[in-house]
C-alpha positions as CSV (number, residue, x, y, z in Angstrom):
1,M,-34.6,-64.7,136.0
2,R,-35.0,-66.6,132.8
3,L,-37.4,-69.7,133.4
4,N,-34.7,-72.2,132.3
5,K,-32.1,-70.7,134.8
6,Y,-34.6,-70.9,137.5
7,I,-35.3,-74.5,136.8
8,A,-31.6,-75.3,136.8
9,S,-31.0,-73.4,140.1
10,C,-33.8,-75.8,141.5
11,G,-31.3,-78.7,140.9
12,V,-33.7,-80.3,138.4
13,C,-31.3,-80.3,135.4
14,S,-29.2,-78.2,133.2
15,R,-30.6,-75.2,131.4
16,R,-30.5,-76.9,128.1
17,E,-32.5,-79.9,129.5
18,A,-34.7,-77.2,131.2
19,D,-35.6,-75.8,127.8
20,K,-36.9,-79.4,126.7
21,L,-39.0,-79.7,129.7
22,I,-40.6,-76.4,128.9
23,E,-41.0,-77.3,125.2
24,S,-42.7,-80.5,126.3
25,G,-45.2,-78.9,128.4
26,R,-44.1,-80.4,131.7
27,I,-43.5,-76.9,133.2
28,T,-46.1,-74.5,134.5
29,V,-45.8,-71.0,136.0
30,N,-48.8,-70.1,138.2
31,G,-50.8,-72.8,136.8
32,V,-50.2,-71.7,133.1
33,L,-48.0,-73.0,130.4
34,P,-45.2,-70.5,129.9
35,T,-44.2,-68.8,126.7
36,P,-40.8,-69.3,125.3
37,G,-38.1,-67.2,127.0
38,A,-40.3,-66.4,130.0
39,D,-38.8,-64.7,133.0
40,V,-40.0,-65.6,136.6
41,S,-39.5,-64.3,140.1
42,E,-39.4,-65.9,143.5
43,E,-43.2,-64.9,144.0
44,D,-44.1,-67.2,141.0
45,T,-45.1,-70.9,141.6
46,V,-43.2,-73.1,139.1
47,C,-44.3,-76.8,138.8
48,L,-42.6,-79.7,137.1
49,D,-45.3,-82.3,136.4
50,G,-47.7,-80.7,138.7
51,K,-45.2,-80.5,141.6
52,E,-43.7,-77.2,142.8
53,I,-40.0,-76.7,142.5
54,K,-37.9,-74.1,144.4
55,T,-34.5,-72.8,144.3
56,R,-32.0,-74.3,146.7
57,K,-29.9,-72.3,149.1
58,T,-27.4,-75.1,149.6
59,H,-26.4,-77.9,147.2
60,N,-25.2,-81.3,147.2
61,Y,-22.1,-82.5,145.3
62,L,-21.3,-86.3,144.8
63,A,-18.8,-88.3,143.2
64,Y,-20.7,-91.6,142.1
65,Y,-19.3,-94.7,140.6
66,K,-21.7,-95.6,137.7
67,P,-21.6,-99.5,137.1
68,V,-21.8,-101.2,133.7
69,G,-25.6,-101.6,132.9
70,V,-26.9,-98.5,134.6
71,V,-28.6,-96.1,132.4
72,C,-27.9,-92.4,132.5
73,T,-31.5,-91.1,132.5
74,E,-34.0,-90.2,135.1
75,K,-36.9,-92.2,133.6
76,D,-36.8,-95.0,131.2
77,A,-39.4,-97.8,131.0
78,H,-36.9,-100.0,129.1
79,A,-33.9,-99.5,131.3
80,E,-33.2,-102.2,133.8
81,K,-31.9,-99.6,136.3
82,T,-31.4,-95.9,135.9
83,V,-28.7,-93.9,137.6
84,I,-31.2,-92.3,139.9
85,E,-32.6,-95.6,141.1
86,D,-29.0,-97.0,141.6
87,L,-27.8,-93.9,143.4
88,N,-30.8,-93.7,145.7
89,F,-29.9,-90.4,147.2
90,P,-32.6,-88.7,149.3
91,V,-32.6,-85.4,147.5
92,R,-33.1,-85.0,143.8
93,V,-29.8,-84.7,142.0
94,T,-28.7,-85.0,138.4
95,Y,-25.4,-85.6,136.4
96,A,-23.0,-83.5,134.7
97,G,-22.3,-85.4,131.6
98,R,-23.4,-88.9,130.6
99,L,-21.8,-92.4,130.4
100,D,-23.3,-94.9,128.2
101,R,-24.9,-98.1,129.4
102,D,-21.9,-100.2,128.7
103,S,-19.4,-97.8,130.3
104,E,-18.6,-97.4,134.1
105,G,-16.9,-94.9,136.2
106,L,-17.1,-91.3,137.7
107,L,-20.2,-89.3,137.5
108,I,-20.5,-85.9,139.1
109,M,-24.0,-85.8,140.7
110,T,-25.5,-82.5,141.9
111,D,-28.6,-80.4,142.4
112,D,-26.5,-77.1,141.4
113,G,-27.9,-76.4,138.0
114,D,-25.5,-73.6,137.3
115,L,-22.5,-75.9,137.8
116,I,-23.9,-78.5,135.7
117,Q,-24.5,-76.1,132.9
118,A,-20.9,-74.7,133.2
119,M,-19.5,-78.1,133.2
120,M,-21.3,-79.5,130.3
121,K,-20.6,-76.5,128.0
122,G,-18.5,-77.9,125.2
123,S,-16.6,-74.7,124.3
124,N,-15.1,-74.7,128.1
125,K,-13.2,-77.7,126.9
126,H,-13.1,-79.3,130.4
127,E,-11.1,-82.5,130.7
128,K,-12.3,-85.9,131.4
129,E,-10.2,-88.9,131.4
130,Y,-10.8,-92.6,130.6
131,E,-9.3,-96.1,130.9
132,V,-9.9,-98.0,127.7
133,T,-9.3,-101.8,126.8
134,V,-9.7,-102.8,123.1
135,D,-9.8,-106.1,121.4
136,K,-6.5,-105.8,119.6
137,D,-2.9,-104.7,120.3
138,V,-2.4,-101.0,120.5
139,N,0.3,-99.6,118.4
140,G,1.9,-96.3,117.6
141,D,-0.1,-95.5,114.6
142,F,-3.4,-96.1,116.5
143,L,-2.3,-93.9,119.3
144,K,-1.2,-91.1,116.8
145,R,-4.4,-91.1,114.8
146,M,-6.6,-91.1,117.9
147,S,-4.6,-88.2,119.4
148,L,-4.8,-86.1,116.1
149,G,-8.5,-86.4,115.8
150,V,-10.8,-89.0,114.1
151,Y,-13.5,-88.1,111.6
152,L,-16.7,-89.8,112.7
153,K,-18.9,-90.6,109.7
154,E,-22.0,-91.3,111.6
155,L,-21.8,-87.8,113.3
156,D,-20.1,-85.9,110.5
157,R,-17.6,-84.5,112.9
158,T,-13.8,-84.7,113.5
159,T,-13.0,-85.3,117.1
160,R,-10.7,-82.7,118.9
161,P,-7.1,-83.5,119.2
162,C,-6.4,-85.2,122.6
163,T,-4.0,-86.8,124.9
164,V,-3.6,-90.7,124.3
165,T,-1.3,-92.8,126.5
166,R,-0.6,-96.5,126.0
167,T,-0.9,-98.3,129.3
168,G,-0.6,-102.1,128.2
169,K,-0.7,-104.3,125.2
170,R,-4.4,-103.6,124.7
171,S,-5.1,-100.6,126.9
172,F,-4.7,-96.9,127.0
173,N,-5.8,-93.6,128.7
174,I,-7.5,-90.9,126.8
175,I,-8.2,-87.4,128.0
176,L,-11.1,-85.7,126.2
177,T,-12.1,-82.1,126.1
178,Q,-15.5,-82.8,124.4
179,G,-18.5,-85.1,124.8
180,L,-19.8,-86.5,121.6
181,N,-22.3,-89.4,121.7
182,R,-20.2,-92.7,122.4
183,Q,-17.1,-90.7,121.3
184,I,-14.4,-93.1,122.2
185,R,-16.2,-96.2,120.9
186,R,-16.9,-94.5,117.8
187,M,-13.3,-93.3,117.4
188,C,-12.0,-96.8,118.0
189,S,-14.5,-98.4,115.7
190,E,-13.3,-95.8,112.7
191,L,-9.7,-97.2,113.2
192,G,-10.8,-100.8,113.1
193,Y,-10.9,-101.6,117.0
194,E,-13.8,-102.6,119.4
195,V,-13.8,-101.3,122.9
196,V,-14.0,-104.2,125.5
197,S,-14.2,-102.0,128.6
198,L,-14.3,-98.2,129.2
199,K,-14.0,-96.6,132.7
200,R,-14.1,-92.8,133.3
201,I,-11.5,-92.1,136.0
202,R,-11.5,-88.2,136.2
203,V,-13.8,-85.4,135.6
204,M,-11.9,-82.0,135.8
205,C,-10.2,-81.9,139.1
206,V,-12.2,-84.9,140.7
207,E,-10.5,-88.4,140.6
208,L,-12.4,-91.5,141.1
209,K,-9.3,-93.0,143.0
210,S,-9.4,-90.1,145.4
211,H,-12.9,-91.3,146.8
212,K,-12.1,-95.0,146.7
213,L,-15.5,-96.0,145.4
214,K,-16.6,-99.4,144.2
215,P,-19.3,-99.7,141.5
216,G,-22.8,-98.3,142.9
217,E,-21.2,-96.3,145.7
218,Y,-21.0,-92.4,146.0
219,D,-19.1,-89.9,148.3
220,R,-19.6,-86.3,148.8
221,L,-17.0,-84.0,147.0
222,T,-14.7,-82.1,149.5
223,T,-14.9,-78.4,149.9
224,E,-11.7,-78.0,148.0
225,E,-13.0,-80.1,145.1
226,V,-16.2,-77.9,144.9
227,A,-14.2,-74.7,145.1
228,K,-11.9,-75.8,142.4
229,L,-14.8,-76.7,140.0
230,Y,-16.3,-73.4,140.7
231,R,-12.9,-71.7,139.8
232,D,-12.3,-73.8,136.9
233,T,-15.8,-73.2,135.5
234,K,-15.5,-69.4,136.3
235,L,-18.7,-69.6,138.5
236,G,-16.6,-68.7,141.5
237,D,-13.1,-67.4,142.8
238,G,-11.8,-70.8,144.1
239,N,-12.5,-69.8,147.8
240,G,-16.2,-70.7,147.8
241,N,-17.3,-67.3,146.9
242,R,-19.8,-67.4,143.9
243,R,-19.8,-64.9,141.1
244,D,-23.3,-63.9,140.3
């Protein structure tokens, strides 16, 4: 098995993040720094920061309501509180898709690295839905321009077409199929609006309201939710059977 996939299967992070851990010298295999693209087996001893990590036979799947002010990172000396600290879960888990410090709402937390990898792959176009309030009245032109895609000068990218629905005088729901850095805030800013509040209410088939969470709380995903995540990411057949 490729080393980055092995690290992901241990529930540490996604494969992409695993590559960064390897490049930074935080991973050793049998006490030695690995070469790029290295393979490992169950007989090898893989360590992160000197502590052995092993693949998991069973996994944890959580819906977590990230509060405003909590930072999506595992370690940050400048963060008042990180997601890991706020969640305070006894087993190491990580998030599938970030929310910025000033946003709140649903995060999927798990130690299933393969699922994280599949959910975060941009080409899969998995849906995430948000409730947004802005500082000015929302009009038809704004909704149309948001839905057609907005060119973001800072990133030199045009956002994918998306679904935008007005929900109030200064509020709307938006469904994205990509996850650019601070995307909704940047889109609004380009059109002359400032985001006042932003809450993620759905990730793929998992809805925040279904778990009746308050900020800082978490709940385990149902068997049906996990099976559907596997089916929608093409990791399984929807009946709990995993595709190797």
